[in-house]
C-alpha positions, 0 to 999 in steps of 0.5 A: 500500500505504501509506494515510493515516488520520485516526482512532485505530485502537484507541480504544474509548470504552466501555472504562474511561478507563485502557484506552481508548487502549491498543493490542492490541499492545506495543513489542518489542525485542532482548534486548540492545538496552539503549540504551547504544549504536547498534544495527541490528536486524531483526524477523521474523514468518513466517505463513500465510493460508488465503485471499486477504485484505487486512490493515491494519497500523500500524507504528512504531519508535524510531528508524527502520524499513524494512518488507519484505513477502516481501523487497520493501520497502514502506515507511520510517518513522516520520515524524519527530515527538517523544515526544508525537507519535510517528507511525505509518504505516498499510499495507494488505497484500494477501495471497495465500493461502500463506506470507508473511514480514514483516521490519523493519530498525530502527536506533537511534543517539541520542547515541552515533553520534550520531543526527541533531539532528532525531531525538528518541528514547526507547529502541530498539523496534519496533511493529506492530499489525494491526486485527481478527482479524489481530492475533493473527497479526501484532501485536508483543507478541502474535504470535511475533516474532523478532529479530536484531542485524545485524552489520557496521555501524560509525558515523562522526561526520558531521564538517562536516555536524554535524546530519545524524547519523552516517554508516555503514560497512558491513562485508560479511563481518559483515553477514547478506545476505538478512535482508530475506527473513527468511533466516538461523538465528540469530533469537531471540524478541523481548521486550516493552518496553511497551504502545502507547497513542495520544494519546487516552489519556495519563492516568497513563502513563509517559514513552513514545511517544504514538502519532499517525497519520502526517500526510504521504504517503510520500516520493518513492522512485525509482531514478535513473541519473544522473551523469557521471564527470568525473574518474577518477584513480589515487591513492596512498591513500584519505584526507581530505587534499587531492587536487586534481582535475587534468586531467593525472591524468585517465584518459579510457578508464576514465572511459568505462567508469564512464559506461557503468556509471552509465547501466546499460549495463555494469559496471566491474572494478577490478583487484587492488591498485588505488586509484581515485578517481572524481568523479561530477557528478550535474548537479543537486542530489539527496537520495538513498539509495545503491544499490551492487551488487558482485561479488568484491572480498574485502578491498576498500573503496568509499567514497561521499562527497558534496559540494555543490561542490568547493572552491578552499580546502584541507581545512585552510582549510575546517575553519578557516573554517567559513562562509567557504569558497570554491567558485567556479563550481560547474560547475568541478572543475579545480584544486579539492579534494573535501571531503565526507562519506558512507558506506563499504562493504566487499564480502565477495567474493561475487557480487551483493552489494547495499549500501544506506545507512540514510539519504539523502545530499545534494549535487551531486557524489559522490567514489567511491574504491575500494581493492582487495586481491588480489581484483578488484572488479566494480561491477555497479551504482551508482545512487541512490534519490531522495527528497524530499516528493512535491510536485505543482507546479500553478502556472505563471509566465512574464514578459517578462524571461527571467531570471525563468524561469531562477530557477523551476527553481532555486527549485523544486529547493531546495524539493524538497531542503529538504522531507522529513518536515519542512521543512529549512533545508538537507539537507547540513549540518543537516536541521533545520526552523527557524521563520524558514526555514519561514515563507518555505518555507510561503509558497512552498508556498501559491503553487505547490501546493494541498497544505498538509499540510507547512505544517500539520505545521510549525505544529503541531510548532512549537506542540508545541515550546514551553517555559517561559516560552512561546517555541517552540524555534527548530528542531523536532523537535530533540533539542538545544534552541535558542531564537531568540525572534524566530523565535517571533514569526515563528511567529505570522506563519506562523499568520496566513499560514495563516489567510489563505491556507487555509480552516481556521478550526478549525485556526487556533483550536486554535493560538491558546493557543500564540500567546498564550503566546508574546506573554506570554513577551515581556512578561517582558522589558518595560522601564520605558520600554515597550520589550522587551529582548532575551530570553534566547536567540539573537536572530537577525534576518539574516546581515548581515556587520556584525552579530555572529552575525546579531543586530542592534545591542543584540540580545544582551539589549539594546534593539534596534529590529528586535526591538521593531518586529517584535513590535509588528507581530506583535501586530497580526497576533495581534489580527487572528487573535483577531477571526477566532476571535471573541475581540474582548476578546483582540484589544483587548488585543493591539492596545493592547499593540502601540500602546504598544510602537509609541509606545515604539519611535517615541520611542526609535528615530525619528531626525528628522534622518534620517527613519529608524528607528535600530537602537539607542537611541543612533542610531548604527546604521541598517538596511533591516530596521528600515525594512521592519518599520515600513512593513510593520506600519504602525508609521509613518504619514503623513509619517513613513511617506513619509520612511521609504520615501524614505530606505529607497530612498536612504540609502547607509549602511543595513545591507542585508538578505541572502537570508533577510530580502530577502523582507521587503524585497520585501514592502516594495517591493510595499507602497510601490509600488516593485516596480522595486527588487525586480528590482534586488535579484534580481541575486543570484538571476539570477547563480545560473545563471552560478555553476553553482548548481542550488539557492539559497544560504544567504547571499551568497558565500562561502556555507556552504550551497548549498541553503537553501530560504529563498532560494526566496521570489522565486517566491512574489513572482512571484505575490504581488507582481508579479502581485499575487495575495493573499487578500482576506479570512481563509480566502482567501474573496476575492482582492485582485489588485494587479499591479505589473509594473515593467519587464515588458511582460507577465506571466502565471501560474496559482496554486492556490487552495483552490477551483481555479486563479487565472489572470492574464494581463497586458500593460503598454504606455504605462502602460496595463494590459490582460489577463484574470483568471480566477477559479475557481467560488465566488471573487470579489475586487477588482482594484486598479490606477489604479481598483478593479474588482470580480472575479467567478468566471470570466473578467474582462477589464481 
């Protein structure tokens, strides 16, 4: 029923310029939705069709909507963007003859509840526009749409999950059940807000929503019955205080009832005046909406809280030490505290009441706490509706070290959990798309699926985020602005990646003005010695424990080697992109600036006595980061490069990269032909399974987030570094394969390419490499081993 379109549905070139992009529909709102507080609304249109027909409609809302046709939910939205990229979804409604009802449930939180950081909004509103003759029957601002305010909702601050938005507390006695079917008598006429316009006509328009078609498919939406009730306990009160999980408190007979209910094999009745606490282990990490069905239980309270793990720390310790909380083995719950956040429901005593959350939660564990009053409560169903970006994983990899295979499901799962309407750093705490995280997520996407719609959206949205003097925002969409200038440089690297891994020159060229603006913004911070001082903002490089807030020495507005070296490297990539775009003069400019900055870096940071680049001009601090960037960017050459590589491998006092920047370390190991060292540094990932982790963590223990997709990058390196499959030219027009199996005796994989699958099957014995390489039709390339071998479409034998 959902469909993706690539056209402006109501653009008419024959009209006067001020009318060309105007929709034949208007945004509407509830008369009392004045934007002074959170509000949940419903909009309804009851209509009749004389004969079966298919009607195409386009739907959006500020902030979110759920769309129902005749009581069945057919979609959610809108896809997240900003005011200049306000997305709408398109639906083809197959209508039978007779009466029908369309209902939209919408909600608006903004700063008051608050809304998620990633939610940019203007004011409450709903929009539905039907194409053709159906417009007079269905379009808002034209047809007779009714609305009502939905009572029963309270909103609770998100606590430690600060970026995810307020959690809901739904009071059943005040909520109009059946609203999705259009039931009830208190509907009133919706009032017009503003006419809708699309992005083809933004001249002389107010600061409103600029409409663009959704770019992504619907998110996964499926009911799942998962979880095991590992602990059921009688408690004195529902509280946020510590109530440690102790086996002595466990009620095994009740747990058996809960487990039958979780499997869909019965219900659970909680007696009157009873308090129960149920710890549900989902046995994997999930992002999901909660579905709760109750009967009876007037006056009861059901709280559904989520957590990534239980903690050995107390509640007060977790609050006081935000990034140093201790979790231990995630499979273990005994003696630990549950510290989480989530939603609360109050049944009204009626049978088969269906409670749903407005937004999804994330984690592995659910603490379900129940308090009944004089009426027993029956929980008929507690299930989840799983959601994430609908990846189609087409790649396959296997190697002689089985530990590599153990990482794959963990890395794929973290990618799913951190991919929704945008990429995300983490689904539990922030739900924000950061440039640095996203670049690694995108590279992983390229090697595991041919679907590049999410990478394209990421590139476009970050380009749209640029503010004076030209830097991108570090995270976007976001209603709270933050700038990490080094991430702006990584956006250029991400654009360079796209130019090589995918074949869409026009898309790349469209983003080059933004690239040039970023590079010019850095020039403002150029000093008399030719170096760049740390720009205003958060100059984050990596979560190195010895660095303050992830910034290298002198990174906070001083002269820092990692910042300068990275910019010199990125300028070279920018020059490459200009040549790809047919702009040799601009390429020459970037090359010249890179050469000048490189010379200044070597003059200021090269330490001849150590054969390394220092992090600071005083040569007091050294890191793996500076050496990696210099080697990857060919900023050191000849004997300097050899010494840098050797000392990167041997110097014991270098600040080490952590999970995020390990990607660039692994890139360096590949470049200097020391892939064996990559395997040594994979121990952190190999240990995930022993720690009970289902997704990759944000940083070495103790970690804040258990689900951070920048840690998925090893499975990119399975293909790009171990099997050595990389683009040989822009647009992936050819392939370069430089395998480095390290200690592996064999490795094989199938990786998507725009023209099909690249399949590599290699064996290594006594220093000799044998095997086959299969390329899709129309693709050729080069194999680099001890000697070069040309590769053609079809099977190639080593």
